[in-house]
N, C-alpha and C positions, 0 to 999 in steps of 0.2 A: 420853803417860804410858808406853806400851809401850816407846818408845825410850829413855826416862829410865831405867826399870827395867833394861833390857838393858845400858845403859852402866854402872849402879851394879853389876851382876853382874861384868861385864868388869873394872872398876876393882878390885873385891874379889878376883877371881881373880888379877889381876896382883900383888896385895899378898900373897896367901896363898902363891901358887906358889913363890916363892924358899924359903919356910920349910917347905914340906911336899912330900913326894915324890909324893904322889897327890891328885888333886882329884876330888871327887864332887859330882854334881848330884842332888839328891833323895836323898842318902845321907850319913850322917856318917862312914862308915868305908869309903872306896873300897879297892879291893884292886889296882887298876890305875893307871896314870899319870893316865888320865881314865876315870871310871866315871859312866855316865848311867843312872839308875834311872828310865827313862821313854821316851818316843818320841824319835826323831831325824828332823828335817826338812831336806831338801836342795832346791836349785832344780830346779824341773820346767819343761822347755821343750818345747813341741810345735812341729815343723816339717813343712812340706808341700813343701819343695824342698831342693836341695843347700845345705849350710851347713858353716861351720867352727866346731868347738867352741871355747870360751874359758875363761878362769879363773872366769867367773861360772856356768858350767854344772856340773850334777851328774847329772841324769837327762834324757836327750833322747828323746823319742817322735816317731817319723816316721809321718805320716798322709798322705802325698801320693798321687797317683794314677798316677805314673810313676817309673821307675828314677831314682835320685839317688845323690849322693855325700855322706857325712859325713866331713869331714877333721879329723884330730886336730891339736892344736897342736903346734909343734916341741918335741919333748922336751927337757927342760932339761938344763944341765950337772949334773955329778954332786954339786956343792957350790956354796956361795956363795949370794948373797942371791936369785938367781933360780932356784935349784934347787927343783923340785917332785917329786922322788922319792917314790913312794907315793901321788900323786895318783890318784884312781879316778874313772872315768866308767862310767855305765850307759846302754846304748843299746838301745831297744826298736823293732822294726819292726811297727807295727800296720797296715800296708798289705798289699795283695796283690802288690806290686812288689817287686823285690830293691833293696837299697841296698848301696853299697860303702863300707865303713870303710877309709878312706885315711890312711896315715901321712903326715908331711911329706916333701918331696923329700930322698932320700937315707937316710931313716930306715925302721925296719921294726917289724912285729908279730912277736912271738916265741910260738911255738905249743908248744914242748917235744914230748916223746913221739917224739923222732927226726924230727919234720917240720922242713922247712926255713923260715927266716925268710921273710916276704913282706912287701912294701909295702902290701898291701891284702888285704881279707877280704870275701867276699860273705855278706851276711846276708839270708836269705829272709824272706818274709812270715810273720809270727807268731813269729819268733825273736828272742833278745835276747842281749847280750854284756856282760860286765864286763871293763874294760880298766884296767891300772894301769901307771904310768911306772915303769920299773925303775931300777937304779942305774948304767946304762952311759951314760946322757946322750943315747942316739939310738935307743932301742928301748922299745916298749910290750908288756907282757906281756898275752896274751889269756887272762884268768884263768878265764873260763867262757863257753861259748856253749851255749845251751839252746833249747828249743822249747816252746810253750804245749801242743802235743799230741805224743803219742807216735807218731812216724813214721819207720820205717826202710826206706821204699820208695826205688827209685831215682827221681831227678828229672832231667829234661832241663835240661842247663846251657847248651848252645849247639849250633847246627847250621851246617855250612860245606857249600857246594855247588860243584861245578865241571862243566864240560861243553865239548865240542867236537864238532860235528855236521857231516857232509858235507866232512870234511877228511881225505882219504885217507892212510894212513900204511903203506907196504910194510914188513912185519916180515922183516928179513934180518940176518944169515945164520941158517942152522938150528943148532939147539942152542946159542944164545948168548942171554943176556937182553938185551932191548931195552926202553928206557924208553918207556912209552906217553905219547903227546902229550895234554895237557889233562887229566891226572889229579891235579894237585897239590892237596892238601887240607892246610891249615895250622890247627891247632887249639891252644888253651890248656887245659892241666888245671889247675884252680884249687887253691890251698891252703885249708885249713881244713875239709877233709872227711876223713872216715875212709877212704872208698874213691872210686875213679873208674874209668869204663870207657869206651872209645871203640868205637863201632860204625862200622865202615868198610864201604863198599859202592861198587862200580863196576859199571855195566851197559855192556858192551862189545859192538860188533856189527861184523860184516865178512864177508869171503868168502875161499874158497880157489878158485884157478883152475889147471886142468890141462887137457891135450889127451888124456888117457885117464882111464878110472876111477881115483880115487885117495882116499886119506884121510890124515888126520894128527890131531896133538892140539897144543893150546895149554895150556902150563903158566904159571900167574900167581904172581908174586912181589910183595912190598911192599918198598920202599926207605924206611926211616925215617932222618930227619936232626933236628937241632935240639938240645934239652938232651941227648939221648942219641941215638946212631946204630946201626943195624943193618939186616941184611937178613932179613925173615920169608919163608922159602922156601915154595913149593909150597902156596899157600893153597887153590888149587883148579885143576881141569883141565877143558878142554872139547875136543869133537872135531868134526871136519867130514869129509864124505865126498861124493865125486861117483860116480855109479853107472852113468853112460852116457858113449858115446864121442862125441868132436867136437873140432873145433879149439880152441874156447874153452868149456870147461865150468866152471860156477861153482856153488859150494855156499855158500849163505849160512849163517851161524852167528850166535847171540847167546850171550853168556857173562855171567852175573851172578857177579862175584867179590866175596865178603864175608868179613870177618873181624872178631873182636872182640879188642881189646887192653885188658888190665886189670892190667898190672904196670908202669905208669908213674907216676912221682912228679910233684908240681907242676912246671910248665915249658911251653915252647912246642915243639910238634913238627910237622914237616912229612912227609906221607906221599905216595909216588908209586907207581903200579902200574908193574910190568915184566911182559914177556911173553917166552915162549921156545918156539919151534917144536920139536916132537919127533915121533917115531914116523911119519914120512911115508913112504908106499909108492904106487906105481903098478902098474897091470896092463894089458897090451895086449888081454887076452881078455875083460875084464869080470870076471875072477876075481882076487881079491886074493891068491891062493895061488901066483902066478907073478910076483913082483917080481924084479929091477927092470925097468921098461920105461915108456916114455912120459916126460912131463915135467910136473912141478908148477911152473908158471910164477910164481906169486906167493901169498902170503897177505897180504891187505890188510885193516886196520882202517879202518872209515868214520866211527865216532864213538864217544863214551864220555860217559857221565854218571856223575858221583861224588857221594857224600854222606858226611859225617862227623858223627856225633853224639856229643856228651860227656854222660855220665850221672854224677851224683854222689849220694852219701848220706853 
């Protein structure tokens, strides 16, 4: 019976529509092309794993236990029988895992506000989005991204590690930047967030070797490449010193080099650590007031452990 009544309503609307500019449901005087004086119902689908949205979907709720992808259909041409410009989807993440809202290959999500378009968007647990196909034929507008709770705190998005141990690297020459082996850290700054920050840290250790009392400094720099490139100079300095005489005197040192980067937009970036030997002096008498004398044979790095953490909010 319900199907019959629905069919009758649709037939009636198809007859009335050509003769009246507005159609009303539960109202005899509509003020818009379509006015519904009552509730509106759309398809509700619960998913627990990766899925592709289709033309039968309206509201999709994710309740899985692991990270997943929700892929949008290929955005339609801007005109013709296959066009669906203006189609809207609502996606809610009811899980504690992240889901990735993924546009079709070669298509994008448009954020506006000066943010670059992106092929994907990370939706954290408890958050939801409203997405609409726009009139370009290959892009979806991200109309709204919200959270069930008010939370402006930083969240850890990803962690990248690097290390090289017991692999000596002699730093030479003096007063020149030398790239440190094993320090490469590559990270992705995601789109869809108001702010992002990268916390970089390298723990370096090694020795200075001389035949007389000696001292020197190590100056560390960061080489950034990828979506944008630059050198971040003098992020920290560390010193070493030998205070006794002998043919081979060693001074061990450990240098934690850390830096926070907060001015990068969405993209992929690679960071490498470089080091520079500075301010080296020797003394034959045990006093650093009588340089130069003796020889600094080498400054050697023996290992490094690096970590990059990307935070977003």
